[in-house]
C-alpha positions as CSV (number, residue, x, y, z in Angstrom):
1,X,0.0,0.0,0.1
2,X,1.5,3.4,-1.1
3,X,2.2,6.3,1.3
4,X,-0.6,9.0,1.5
5,X,0.5,12.0,-0.8
6,X,0.8,15.1,0.9
7,X,-1.9,17.6,0.0
8,X,-0.8,20.1,-2.8
9,X,-0.1,23.6,-1.5
10,X,-1.2,26.1,-4.1
11,X,1.2,28.7,-5.3
12,X,1.0,31.9,-3.0
13,X,0.0,33.8,-6.0
14,X,-3.5,32.3,-5.4
15,X,-3.8,34.2,-2.1
16,X,-4.2,37.3,-4.2
17,X,-7.8,36.9,-5.0
18,X,-9.9,37.9,-8.2
19,X,-12.8,40.2,-7.6
20,X,-15.9,38.6,-6.5
21,X,-18.2,38.2,-9.5
22,X,-21.0,40.4,-8.0
23,X,-18.4,43.3,-7.2
24,X,-16.8,45.8,-9.4
25,X,-13.3,46.8,-8.1
26,X,-13.4,50.1,-6.3
27,X,-17.1,50.2,-5.9
28,X,-19.9,49.0,-3.6
29,X,-19.9,48.4,0.1
30,X,-16.5,48.4,1.6
31,X,-15.2,45.4,3.5
32,X,-14.9,45.6,7.2
33,X,-13.4,42.4,8.8
34,X,-14.7,42.6,12.4
35,X,-12.7,39.7,13.7
36,X,-9.2,38.8,12.4
37,X,-6.0,37.4,13.9
38,X,-3.3,39.3,11.9
39,X,-0.1,38.0,13.6
40,X,-1.4,34.4,13.4
41,X,-2.3,34.8,9.8
42,X,1.1,36.2,8.9
43,X,2.8,33.5,10.9
44,X,0.9,30.9,9.1
45,X,1.7,32.5,5.7
46,X,5.5,32.5,6.7
47,X,5.2,28.9,7.7
48,X,3.5,27.6,4.6
49,X,5.6,29.8,2.2
50,X,9.0,29.8,3.6
51,X,10.4,31.6,0.5
52,X,7.2,33.7,0.3
53,X,7.8,37.2,-1.2
54,X,6.3,39.1,1.8
55,X,8.6,39.8,4.6
56,X,6.4,42.1,6.8
57,X,2.8,42.2,7.9
58,X,2.4,45.5,6.2
59,X,3.7,44.1,2.9
60,X,1.4,41.1,3.2
61,X,-1.7,43.3,3.9
62,X,-1.0,45.7,1.1
63,X,-0.8,43.0,-1.5
64,X,-3.6,40.9,-0.4
65,X,-6.2,43.6,0.1
66,X,-5.3,45.8,-3.0
67,X,-8.3,46.5,-5.1
68,X,-10.8,44.6,-2.9
69,X,-12.0,47.7,-0.9
70,X,-11.0,46.4,2.4
71,X,-11.7,49.5,4.5
72,X,-11.0,48.3,7.9
73,X,-10.1,45.4,10.2
74,X,-10.6,44.6,13.8
75,X,-7.5,42.6,14.9
76,X,-7.9,40.4,18.0
77,X,-5.2,39.9,20.6
78,X,-6.5,37.1,23.2
79,X,-3.2,35.5,24.3
80,X,-2.1,35.1,28.0
81,X,0.5,36.5,28.7
82,X,-0.2,39.3,26.3
83,X,2.1,39.4,23.1
84,X,4.3,42.5,23.5
85,X,4.2,43.1,19.7
86,X,0.7,44.4,19.8
87,X,1.9,48.1,20.6
88,X,4.3,48.1,17.8
89,X,1.6,47.0,15.3
90,X,-1.1,49.4,16.9
91,X,1.2,52.3,16.9
92,X,2.1,51.7,13.2
93,X,-1.3,52.9,12.5
94,X,-1.7,56.0,14.6
95,X,-1.2,58.6,12.0
96,X,-2.9,59.0,8.7
97,X,0.5,59.1,7.0
98,X,1.4,55.8,8.4
99,X,-2.0,54.3,7.5
100,X,-1.6,55.3,3.9
101,X,2.2,54.4,3.6
102,X,2.4,51.2,5.8
103,X,-1.3,49.9,5.6
104,X,-2.3,51.2,2.1
105,X,-5.0,53.2,3.6
106,X,-6.5,50.4,5.6
107,X,-7.9,51.4,9.0
108,X,-6.5,49.2,11.6
109,X,-8.4,48.7,14.8
110,X,-8.0,46.0,17.6
111,X,-9.6,44.5,20.7
112,X,-7.8,42.7,23.4
113,X,-8.7,40.1,26.1
114,X,-7.9,36.6,27.2
115,X,-9.5,33.7,25.3
116,X,-11.3,30.8,27.4
117,X,-8.7,28.4,26.2
118,X,-6.0,30.3,28.2
119,X,-8.2,31.5,31.2
120,X,-5.9,29.4,33.4
121,X,-3.2,31.9,32.5
122,X,-5.1,35.1,33.4
123,X,-3.4,36.9,36.2
124,X,-3.4,40.5,37.9
125,X,-0.5,41.4,35.7
126,X,-2.3,40.1,32.5
127,X,-5.3,42.1,33.4
128,X,-3.3,45.2,34.0
129,X,-1.8,45.1,30.7
130,X,-5.3,44.7,29.0
131,X,-6.5,47.5,30.9
132,X,-3.5,49.7,29.7
133,X,-4.2,48.7,26.0
134,X,-7.8,49.9,26.4
135,X,-6.6,53.4,26.4
136,X,-4.8,53.1,23.0
137,X,-6.4,55.2,20.3
138,X,-6.9,52.2,18.0
139,X,-8.5,50.0,20.7
140,X,-12.4,49.5,20.0
141,X,-13.2,46.6,22.5
142,X,-12.4,43.9,24.9
143,X,-12.1,40.4,23.7
144,X,-12.3,37.8,22.6
145,X,-13.4,36.4,26.0
146,X,-16.0,33.7,26.9
147,X,-16.6,29.9,27.6
148,X,-15.4,26.9,25.5
149,X,-16.7,23.7,26.8
150,X,-15.9,21.7,23.6
151,X,-12.1,21.7,24.2
152,X,-11.9,22.4,27.9
153,X,-8.3,23.7,27.6
154,X,-8.9,25.5,30.9
155,X,-11.0,24.2,33.7
156,X,-14.7,25.3,33.5
157,X,-14.9,27.0,36.8
158,X,-11.7,29.1,35.9
159,X,-13.4,29.9,32.5
160,X,-16.4,31.1,34.3
161,X,-14.6,33.1,36.8
162,X,-12.2,34.7,34.3
163,X,-15.1,35.5,31.9
164,X,-17.1,37.2,34.8
165,X,-14.0,39.2,35.8
166,X,-13.2,40.4,32.2
167,X,-16.9,41.4,31.7
168,X,-16.9,43.5,34.8
169,X,-13.7,45.2,33.8
170,X,-15.0,45.9,30.3
171,X,-18.3,47.1,31.3
172,X,-16.6,49.4,33.9
173,X,-14.6,50.9,31.1
174,X,-17.5,51.2,28.6
175,X,-15.8,48.9,26.1
176,X,-17.7,46.8,23.5
177,X,-17.5,42.9,24.1
178,X,-16.2,40.3,21.7
179,X,-17.6,36.9,22.8
180,X,-16.3,33.5,22.1
181,X,-18.8,30.6,23.2
182,X,-18.9,27.0,22.2
183,X,-21.2,24.4,23.7
184,X,-21.7,26.7,26.8
185,X,-25.1,28.2,26.0
186,X,-26.6,28.1,29.5
187,X,-23.4,29.5,31.4
188,X,-22.7,32.1,28.7
189,X,-26.2,33.3,28.9
190,X,-26.4,33.4,32.6
191,X,-23.0,35.2,33.2
192,X,-23.7,37.9,30.3
193,X,-27.2,38.8,31.8
194,X,-25.6,38.9,35.3
195,X,-22.8,41.2,34.5
196,X,-23.6,43.1,31.3
197,X,-26.3,45.8,31.0
198,X,-29.0,45.2,28.4
199,X,-27.9,48.0,26.0
200,X,-24.3,47.1,26.1
201,X,-22.7,46.4,22.6
202,X,-21.9,42.7,22.2
203,X,-20.4,40.7,19.3
204,X,-21.1,36.9,19.7
205,X,-18.1,36.0,17.5
206,X,-18.1,33.0,14.9
207,X,-21.7,31.8,15.7
208,X,-22.2,28.1,15.6
209,X,-24.5,27.4,18.5
210,X,-28.2,26.8,18.4
211,X,-30.7,29.2,16.6
212,X,-32.9,29.0,19.6
213,X,-30.1,30.6,21.8
214,X,-29.4,33.3,19.3
215,X,-32.9,34.5,19.4
216,X,-33.0,34.6,23.1
217,X,-29.8,36.7,23.1
218,X,-30.9,39.0,20.3
219,X,-34.2,39.5,22.1
220,X,-32.6,40.4,25.4
221,X,-29.6,42.5,24.2
222,X,-30.7,45.0,21.6
223,X,-27.3,45.9,20.6
224,X,-25.9,42.3,20.3
225,X,-24.9,41.2,16.9
226,X,-24.0,37.7,15.4
227,X,-20.6,37.2,13.9
228,X,-20.7,35.3,10.6
229,X,-17.6,33.5,9.3
230,X,-16.7,31.3,6.4
231,X,-17.9,28.4,8.7
232,X,-21.5,29.2,7.4
233,X,-20.6,27.5,4.1
234,X,-19.5,24.3,5.5
235,X,-22.0,21.4,5.1
236,X,-21.3,20.3,8.6
237,X,-22.7,23.5,10.1
238,X,-26.5,24.0,9.9
239,X,-27.0,26.2,12.9
240,X,-25.6,29.4,11.4
241,X,-27.6,29.2,8.5
242,X,-30.8,28.7,10.5
243,X,-30.1,31.9,12.4
244,X,-29.9,33.8,9.2
245,X,-33.1,32.4,7.9
246,X,-34.9,33.3,11.2
247,X,-33.6,36.9,10.7
248,X,-34.8,37.1,7.2
249,X,-38.5,35.9,7.9
250,X,-39.0,38.7,10.3
251,X,-41.9,41.2,9.3
252,X,-39.1,43.9,9.3
253,X,-36.1,42.0,8.1
254,X,-32.8,43.1,9.3
255,X,-29.5,41.0,9.5
256,X,-28.1,41.8,13.0
257,X,-24.8,40.2,11.7
258,X,-21.1,41.3,11.5
259,X,-18.9,39.8,8.8
260,X,-15.6,38.4,9.9
261,X,-13.0,35.8,9.0
262,X,-11.4,34.7,12.2
263,X,-8.2,34.5,9.8
264,X,-6.3,32.4,9.3
265,X,-9.1,29.9,9.8
266,X,-12.5,29.4,8.3
267,X,-11.9,30.0,4.6
268,X,-15.2,30.0,2.8
269,X,-15.8,26.7,0.9
270,X,-17.7,28.6,-1.9
271,X,-14.6,30.6,-2.8
272,X,-13.2,27.7,-5.0
273,X,-15.9,28.2,-7.6
274,X,-14.3,31.5,-8.4
275,X,-10.8,30.5,-8.4
276,X,-9.3,29.0,-11.6
277,X,-6.5,26.4,-11.9
278,X,-6.0,26.0,-8.1
279,X,-4.8,22.6,-6.9
280,X,-5.4,21.9,-3.3
281,X,-6.9,24.1,-0.5
282,X,-5.7,27.6,0.3
283,X,-3.8,27.3,3.6
284,X,-5.2,30.5,5.2
285,X,-7.9,32.9,4.9
286,X,-7.9,36.7,4.9
287,X,-10.2,39.7,4.7
288,X,-10.6,39.8,1.0
289,X,-12.5,36.6,1.2
290,X,-15.5,38.3,3.2
291,X,-17.7,38.7,-0.1
292,X,-17.8,35.0,-0.5
293,X,-19.3,34.6,2.8
294,X,-21.6,37.4,2.2
295,X,-22.8,35.7,-1.0
296,X,-23.6,32.4,1.0
297,X,-25.5,34.6,3.7
298,X,-27.6,36.3,0.8
299,X,-28.4,32.7,-0.6
300,X,-29.5,31.5,2.8
301,X,-31.6,34.7,3.6
302,X,-33.3,34.3,0.3
303,X,-34.3,30.7,1.2
304,X,-36.5,31.9,4.2
305,X,-40.1,31.8,3.6
306,X,-41.5,35.2,2.5
307,X,-37.9,36.7,2.5
308,X,-37.2,39.9,0.6
309,X,-34.5,39.8,-2.1
310,X,-30.9,39.5,-0.7
311,X,-27.8,39.7,-2.8
312,X,-23.9,39.9,-1.8
313,X,-23.9,43.7,-1.9
314,X,-27.0,44.1,0.3
315,X,-25.5,41.8,2.9
316,X,-22.1,43.5,2.8
317,X,-23.8,47.0,3.0
318,X,-25.9,45.9,6.2
319,X,-23.1,44.3,7.9
320,X,-21.0,47.4,7.2
321,X,-23.4,49.6,9.0
322,X,-23.6,47.2,11.8
323,X,-19.8,47.2,12.3
324,X,-20.0,51.1,12.6
325,X,-22.7,50.6,15.3
326,X,-20.8,47.9,17.1
327,X,-17.3,49.1,17.0
328,X,-17.5,52.7,15.8
329,X,-15.2,51.9,12.9
């Protein structure tokens, strides 16, 4: 029996995407990626393409986002201890001149918190560093934080305690919340309702939990938004599409969603219908892929009983306005 062949790695040229079929370059709603991990994405690129042509994050961003109307990203720092490089990257986006020269006019923003996987590493010192970061001019929220009972990388009692502690600090500072929750609906709901005012801004990131839970949370928190990544396009995930259909069939339909990548993860599966002559799967996602997620959302919304007509541009336009309401970006 022969050895398994290693999956083909597409040439890095394929990371530079063509325009989405429904979008004209330089026109239409801008892309705002409300949840991306920039350092992890660049590290993934450098590990996959050891001879890759991009030597800095700024080079990588300018090339991949060029001509795709990527207006803004919300970068997520959620490690413990806090990565010191965050300040260097955030400071590089402080002036309009730097944003044009280094970022290709991209508006760089960030949130910071400690992920539930690393809750066991949360300390007073880590919290002090996060609180300090909250005053940075490019910081727009506290996160991602929450509960993850799928992997249980930190004990559940520690996750609950650290989640509540971070919520209290974030609410006290008036910072929007980026929430990670997986297979922990009951505890996440209880802790949020206990520690967060009803009108606080909340982003439930990369939603995969039940549609019933989404309905309860949307009803209770009027400024809560559901984060949609490329995972909605996966055949193994039915919950996220059900959430979209529930929104689309309302008497006055409004998609209370935010579009995001969770890069370098969650490459939209419907992307490959547009790409030509690509062997294998792309090893990472990035913000220019968001229109394909929006296209899938539109298709799902149109499948709801009595739904209005949705298309890629309408979904992106609504999500762009929601990003402004959620993070003021």
